[in-house]
N, C-alpha and C positions, 0 to 999 in steps of 0.2 A: 272704510278707509284705514290703512295700516298706521301703526304708531309713527313710523318714519314719515308718512305723508302728513300726519297731523303736526309733527314737529316742523316740517317745512312750511306749512300753512301758518303756524304760529310765528315764525320768523318774519313773514311778510306783514303781519299785524303788530309787530313789536314796536313799542315806544321806548325810546332811549331813556334809561334810568335817570331820574333827576339827580343833580349833583349840587354841592354847595356853591354859593355865589363865588365865582373865581376872584372877582375884584375885592370882595369883602374879606376873603381868607387868602390873602397873598402869601407867598413863600416866606418873605422877610418877617411877616408878623407872627407866623406860626412855627418857624424853624426852631427845633429843640424844645418845643412845648412839653413833650412827654419825657424829657431827659433830665436827670439830676446832674446838670452840667455846671459850668462855672458860675453862671448867674444864680441858679437855685442854691448852689453850695454857699455862695456869699450871703444869701438871704437867710438860710436856715442853719448855718454854722457860726460859731463864734470866730472872731478874727484869728486867734492862735490856731484853732483847729483847722480852719479853712486854709491857712498858709501851709501847715504841715501836710495836709491832704494834697494840696496842689503840687508840692515838692515831690511827693510820691508819684502822683499821676504823670508828672513830667520827667520822671526818672532820675531825680536829683538825690533822693534818699529812700531807704526801705520804709515800708509802712510801720508806723509806731503803734503797737497794740494799745498803748495808753489812751489813745484818742478814739478807740473803737466804739465805746458806748456813746460818746458824744456824737460821732458821725451817724451811728444807728438812730439816735434820737432825732437828729435833723432829717435823715432820710424818711423816717416814719412820719414826721410832721408834714413834710412836703408831700409825700404820697397820699396821706389821708386828706390833705387839703384839696387834692385832685380827685377824691372819691374812692381811693383804694381801700379795700377791706381785707385783701390777702397779699401775701408775698410768696415768691418762689425763687429758688436757685436754678438758673437757666444754664444748661451745659450742652455740650456736643459730644455724645458718646460715639462709638464707632459703628453706629447704625446708618450714618449718612444723613441723619436728621437731628433736630434738637430734642431735649427732654426737660421736663419741668414737673414739680410736685407742689401743689398750692397749700399753704397754711394760713389760717386766719390770724389777724393781729389780736383778736379778742380772746380773752381768757376769763373764766368765772372769777368773781370777787365777792362772794357772799350771795345771799338770796336775791335773785332777780337783778344782780349787778354784774357788770363786766368791766374790764380794764384793757386798754390797748397796750400791748407789750411788744417790744422788738429790741433785743439787746445787741451789744457788740459781738458777743459770742455767736449769736444766730446769724448776724450779718457776715461774719468772717467764714463760718463753717456750717455746712449742712451735712446731714447723714441720710443719703438715700439708699434704697435697696439696690445693690449692684449685681445681684445674682442673675437677673434677666437680660442684662446688656451683654453684647458680644465682648469676650475677653481673650479669645484665642488660647484658652487653656490657662490663663493667668489665675482665674478664679473658678472654683468648682461651683456647681449649681446650688449647693447647700451653704456656700459661703456668701452671706448676704451683704455684709457691711461694706460700704464705700463712703467716700467723703467728697464734698464739694468745697472748693476754696475760692473766695471772692477774688476775681481778677480786677484789681484796683484801676488798671489802665483802661478797662472797657466800661463805658458809661452805664450806670444804672438807668433803667427806663421803665415806662409804664406800658402795659398792654391794656388798651382801652377798647372794650367790647360793648355792644349794646346793653348787656346785662350786668356789667360790672367792670371794675378796674383792678389790675393786679400789679403790684410792685415786682419788678423783675431784675434779678441780680445776676449778671454774667459771671460764671464761675468756671474753674477747672474741675476735673473729675479724676480722682485717684483711688486706687484700691486700698484695702486695709493694710496691705503689706508694702504700700508705697509705689506701686507701678502705675504708670499713666494709663487710664482707661478711656481717654478721650483724644480729640484732635488738638485741643488747645495747649496742653502742657508741652508736647514736642515742638509745637510752633514757637512758643515763648522761649524754650531752650535754644532752638536754632537761631532765633534773633539775637540772643545773648552771645552765642558762639560767633556769629558773623560780626556783630558789633565789636567784640573783643579783638578779633584779628584785623578788622578794617582800621581800628584805631592805631594798631601797631604800624600799619602802612602809612597812615596819615602823619604819625609822629615823625617818621623818617623824612617825610616831605616838609617838615617844619611846622606842622599844624599843632599848636599848643592850646588852642582855645576850645576845640570841640571836646566834649566829655562823653558823647554818646553817638553811635552810628546805628541807624535803624532802617528798615525797609518800608517802602510805601507801595500800595497797590490800588489799582482801579479796575475792577472786574466788569467787563461788558457782558450783560446778561441777556441772552437770546431766549425766546420762548414763542410758543404758539397759543393762540386763543381760538376756540371753536365754540359753536353754539352748544349750550349745555344739554338741551332737550335731545338734540341729535346725538351728541357724544355718549349720553347715558344709555342709549340703546345698543351700545357696543361694549360688551364685556372686556374686550382687549384694551380699549382706551381707559376704562374704569379701573381695571386691575393691573395692567402692565404699563399704562401710560403711553403706549404706542399701538398702532394698528397692525395686527398679525395677519389680516386679510385686507384686500382692496386692490381692484384693478385701477390702472392709471386713469385719471380724468381726461376727457377729450381735450381740455385745455389745462395745461399745468403752469409752469413758470417760463416756458420757452419764449414768450413775448417780452419777458424782463420788464413787466409793467408794474410790479409790486414794489421793488426796491426804491426807497425814498419817495414813494408815491403819496398822494393825499391820504391822510388818515381818516378812516370812516368815522362817522359821528359816534357810533356805539363804542368803538374802540377808543376814541379820543376821550370819551366820558370816563371810561375805565382808567386810562392813563392819567387823567387829571386827578381822579380820586387816589390813584396810586402815588403820584407825586406828593400830594398833600399829606398822606399818611406817612410816607417816608420822611418828608421834611419835619413833621412833628416828632419823629423819632431821631432827629439829628442826622439823618442819612442824606448825604449830598447828591440826590438824584439830579442829573444834569441834562442828559440827552435822551430823546425818545424818537423812534422812527420805525417805518415799515422796513422789514428785512427782505432778503432775496425771494424767499418762498411765499406763496399766497398764505395768508393767515399767520405769518411769522413776523415778530417784532423784536425790538431791542431797547433796553434801558441801560444807560451808562452813567456811573457816578463820578464825582471828582475824587482825586487821590486822597487816600487816608493812610495812617499808620497800619501796617499789615494786620496786627492782631485785631484792631478795631474794625478795619475793613472786612476781615474774614467773618467776624460776628455780624456785621451789618449785611453781608451778602446772605447769610442764613435768614436774617430778618426780611430781606428783600424777597426771597423766595416764599417765605411764610405769608407775608402781606399780600403778595401777588395771588397766591392760592386762595387766601381768605376773601379777597375782594371780588374775584372772578364770578362766583355764583350770584353776587348782588347785582351783577349786570347780565345775568342769564348766560354766562360764559363758563367754559371749562378751560383751565390752564393746563397746558401740556409742556412740561419741562424736559421731557425725554430727549436724548440726543438725536433720535431718528423716529419721530412719530409717524411719518408717512414714507413708504418706500418710493424711490424714484423722485423724491422731493428733497431739496436741501435740508439738512439737519441743523441742529443748534449746538453752539459751543459757548464757551465763556472765556473770551480773550482776556488774559490776565496781564495787565500792564504793571510792570515791576521796576522799581528803582531803589537806590540807596541814598540816604541823606544824613546830614549831621544835625545835632540839636541847635547849631547856630546858623542853619539855613543853607548849607552847601549841598547841592546835588552832585554826587560823585560820578554820575553818568552824564553830566552836562559837558559836551565836548568843547564848547566855546567857539569863538569866531575862527580861530586857527587851531584845529584839533591836533595838527602835527606838532605844535609847540606846547601842548598841554600834557606834560610828562605824567602828572598824577592820573589824569583820565586814561592815558594809554596803558599805564601799569594796571589800573583796575580792570580795564577792558581785557587785557591779556589774561589776567587771573580768571575772569569769567569764561573766556574762551577755553582755557585749560580745564576748568571745573566741569563745564558742560560736556566737553569731549571725553574726559576720563570717565564721567558718570552718566553718559547718555542713556545707558540701559536703565539706570535708576530713575532718571527724569521721565522716561517713557513709562516705566512701571507706576509712577505716581499718578498717572491719568488713566490707568487701565481699569476698565470694568465692562460688564456685559453691554451696557448702553453705548458706551463710547466705541465699542468694536464695530458698530454699524456706521460710524462716522469717520474715524481715523483711516486715512489711506484712500478715501474716495476723492473724486475730483471736485470736492466742495469744501474740503477741510485739510489741515496739514497732514502730510504723510506720516506714517508711523516711524519713519527714519528721523531721528533728532539731528537737526543741523542748525547753523546760525547764519542769518542774513545780516550783513553789516551795511549794505548800501555802497554806491560807487565811491563816495568820498572816503569812507573809512577803509574800504577795500584797497584803494590806492595807497593810503597811508600804511596799511599793514604790509603791502608789497615793498614799500620803501623800508619799513622796519626790518624786514628779512635781511636786507643788505646792510643794515646798520641803523643810522638815525634817519628820521623823516625830515624833509626840508620844505614841504609845501602841502597845501590843502586845496582840493578842488572847490570852487565857489559856485554858488547858485547864480542864476541870471534873472532875466525879466521876461515875462510873457506879454508880447504885444498882440492885442486882440483885433487890431485893424478897424476899430470903431471909436470915433472920437468921444462918444458919450460914455464909454466904458473905461475903467481905470487900467493902468498897467499893473500887472500882478507880479509879485516877487516869486521866483521859482526856486524851490529847494535844491540843494546840491545833490540830493539823492531821491530816487523814486522809492515806492514801497513794494514789497513782495508779499502778496496775500497767500502764497503757497508755502511760506516758511513757517515751521512750528515755533521758532524762537528768533524773532526779528528785532533788530535795533530800529527804533522809530523816533529818532531825534534826540531825546534825552532819557530814554528808558528802553527796556526790552518788553516785547509783547509775546507772552507765552500763549500760543493760540491753540494748543492741544487739549486744554482742560475741557471736560464735558460740561454741558449746560446744567445738569442736575447735581453735579458734584460739589460738595463743600470744597473750598479752596485751601483749607488749612494744610492738608497733606502735600499737595504739589508745592506750596510755598515752603513747607518744612524741608522738603528734599532740595529745592533750589537754594534756599538759604544755607543748608548744611554743605552742599558741594562747593558753593562759592566760599564759604568759611574755610574749608579745607585748602582750597587753592590760594586764598588770601594768606593763610598761615604759611604756606610754602613761600609765597612772595615776600612776606615779612621776614622770614628766616634768611632769605637771600639778600634782602636789602640791608638787614642789620649787620651783615658781614662787610658791607661797603662803608666807606667814609661818607659823612654827610655831603650832599650836593655832588656826589660822584655820578654825573650824568652819563659819562662814558660807560661806567659799570652798569648803570640802569639800562642803557640801550642794549647792552649785551644780554642782560636778563630777559628783557622783552623780546628781543630777536630770537633767543633760544626757545622761549615759550611758543612764539608764533610758528617757528620751524617745526616744532614737535607736535603741534596741535592744529595746524591749518587745515587738516583733513575735514574738520567739522564745519568749515566755512563753505557756503554754497549760495550762489545768487541767482541760479536759473529756476526753471519750472520744476517745482517739487513733485508735481503730478506725473511727470513724464517717465516712461519706461527706461529711457536713457539714464536718468538720475538714479533709478534703482540699481541699474547695472554699475554705474560709476560709484555709488555708495558702497556696494559690495567690494569693489576693488580697493576702496579706501579703508575697509575694515569697520565701517559704521554698522551698528546693529539695526536690523529691520524686523522688529518684533511686531508682527501684524495683528496679533490678537492678545487678549488678556492671558490666555494660557501660555503664550510664548513670552510674555513680558514679566509675569509675576516671579519666576525663579530668580530674577535679579535681586529681589529683596533679601534673599537668604544666602547670598554668596559671602565668602570670607571678606571680600572687598567691601561689601555693604556693611557687614557687621563691624568691621574695623572703623569705617567712616563714622557711623552714628555713635558708637561707643567712645571713640577718641574725643569727640567734641561734646560728649555728655548729653546728646539729644535723645538717644534711645539705647537702652541696654540690649544685649543679645536677646533676652527673653521678651522684651517689649517689641523688638523688631520682628521676631519670629511669630509673635501673637498677631501682629498686623498682617503678616503674610497669610497666616491661617484664616483670619477673618475675611480677607479678600478672596481666597480660594472658596471658602464656604459661601460667601455672598454670590459669587459667580454661579456656583452650582444651583443655589436656591432660586436665583432669578431665571436661569434657563429652565429649571424644572417647572416653575410657575407658568412660564410662557408656553411650555409644551402642554401642560394641563389645560390652559385656556384654549389653545389651538384645538385640542381634541374635543373639548366640550362644545365649542362653537361649531366645529365641523359636523359633529354628530347631531346636535340638537337644533341647529339653525340652518346650516347650509344644505345638508343632505335632505331634510324635510322639504325645503323650498324647491330643490331640484326635482325631488320625487313628485311633488305636486304639479310642477310644470310638465313633467313627462306625461302625467295623466291628462293634462289639458291638450297637449300636442298630439297625443296618440290618436285622437279622433280625426284630426286633420290629416295625420300621417297615412290614415287608411285610404284617403282619396287624393292626396297630393304627393307627388314624387319628391318635390322640394321639401315639404314638411317632414317626409319620411327621413330624408337626409339629416334634417335638424334633430329629429327625435333620436336617430341612431347616434348622432354625435353626443347628445346630452347623456344618453344611456351609457355610452362608452366612458364619458368623463365621470359619471357617477360610480361606475365600476372601478375606475382608476382612483377615485377619491377614497373609496372603501379600502382598496389595497394600500394606499398611502397612509391611511389612519392606522391600519394594522402594523405597517412597517414602523411608524412612529412609536406606537405602543411597545413594540418589541425592542427598539433602540433605547427607549427610555428605561425599560426594565433592565436591559443589559448594563446600562450606565450605572444604575443604582448598585450593581453587584461588581463594579470594576475594582473595588479594593480601597485604596487610599483616596483621600480627598482630591489630590492632584490627578490621579488616574480617572476618577469620576468626572472631573472637569474636562480632561482631555477627551473622554468618551462623549460628553455632551457636544464638544466642539466638532469632533470628527464624525459622529454618527447621528446624534439627536437633532442638531441644528439643520443638517442637510435633509433629514427625514421630515422635519417640520416645514422646511422650505418647499418640499415636494407637495405636501398637503396644501400649502398656500398656492402654489403654482396651478394646481388643478382647480382649486376653489375660485381663484381669480379668473380663470378662463370660463368657468360656469357663470360667473357674474355677468360676463359679456353676452351670454346666451339666454339665461333665464329671464322671464318677463320681469320688467321693472317693478310692476305692482306686487310681485311675489317675493322679491329679494328683501330679506329681513334686516339687512345692515345698511345704515346710512353710508352712502358712497363718497368717494374722494371728492367728486365734483360738488357735493353738498357741504361736506365738512370744511373744505378749503375756500369755498366761495360764498357760502351763505352763513354769514356771521355778523 
């Protein structure tokens, strides 16, 4: 029996992993258990220190270094009371993942003696080796020093593993010469930039109570779970996170029976464990369900402040990956793990709010009369239109290229969907002031036992990359595996720029000059309405219409990344203090480099699997059918077909090797990326095309790779 058959047999005998008693460990009882939050701070800090720390966390005053030692002592006592023996500064370098280096609390104190030490200096700053992290040329490989700085606004937490507990301090990561080497610093800068300009707008509207404007996010995380024993027999899933080979399953998603379907016991056990672990970390995991594709699922959290929510999303992905093997599963976070099957995104719900509780994207009962909301909305429309290329570039990577633009995900064309109600108001504003708002209605179900349902004034558009959804925008183009720091940084910055323009215009008017305000809003709408679209974003007609409107359609990473190094982009980020030219150029170079590396790895995996797994299986089957071919005309045809395909596969392998070699000698990094896109990827797809046809002909017993029908339906 083959390893593949053994794995299938093991699934049928599988017992669902035991989980904690759900009633005994309810969410309310365990929420924040692993977090040095307000309750733990109150318990382990003196009152004066606690009050000063809380004022810093809530943005009311800068951190006072004088309390650093006291805070560090309280953090250490709390952590050690939970079993912690080590601490780490946890940061997000430009690798797309998190980084950490663990140090013990214990220091020698004489013969056979130790003392637990953790100072304020250590809490505030760490010194990791920065030489091996991507820097885009900011740091030479021999320049090793980098610094981490505690982000006070992001909660300190514990990583609790079976073999120990680690105190984890969220930090920013900066070079020896002061450049940002991570995703966190630009995000924090962008939040300050947006907050500064938004406050100027609010002041014109008479708001004197708000002292801070911040953004909130709620990233919906899509993912696949497949049986681990099956998946580990596929080098492509192990090394690339997606299948580079695989013929379609006889049954796919065409029956639409997965979406919101009953959750299988094995998966529900995983989800329950996941929820509990996230709750302990103070992550507000809220919603879980089956997604559209078989073996695809979603977790959605409650809204949080953007910097905290971004950190939490990294933790979500980490915890997901850690828990999956405990249930005999493999987590696939790639944007397109299976060809011909819906891929995964990370719909990023985004809004702006004030420290006194106002949501700036709340339209109210009569949006046409909500002047402040309309002004903010107009500013967002302008920002997204002017910098649509940057917003597209913020979600560009090799994985997302397989998803964006397909009829399952937002198009690569960045547009805004407002909904019928706001579209009507916008049309009114073009001609001057708006005087009415469309109202929702009621849905009569025609059954006396069923309630009458309220009907929203606007439907949703699932094909829009940037859609207004009641009191927030949903940025649907972010890839499932991507950190959300960078897309949020870009969005915050372009909105900050447009808000600055709005504030400049408003401050030229007299207070309460609504006529002047209407003219400003009308002008913005007239100049930037091209970005508004309410139809089917998947249609060819829209692509043609978008071209007429002058909207960029950057279909691939290679097309999108040049937007990062335009004069317009450099001016935008430097003007608002988010990224210097050097920092921006470094990020562009890192993105180019990552694209090339990912594509090269996938080409290498394709070649290895084709040579060592698929060709031998096909050759073995040729030997088996050759005997029957000698006496059967039909089997002779089968044999000839397989021989022809094997020859085609060998030719395709050689063509891929040649294309890959040529790409490596293309010259610049950008030229190499272009060569991979134009030559290597098509050659790789040709190898797959032939191999997938062989899969449908070679004996099932001989095929070495777990098939789509097994991966997607046996979990």
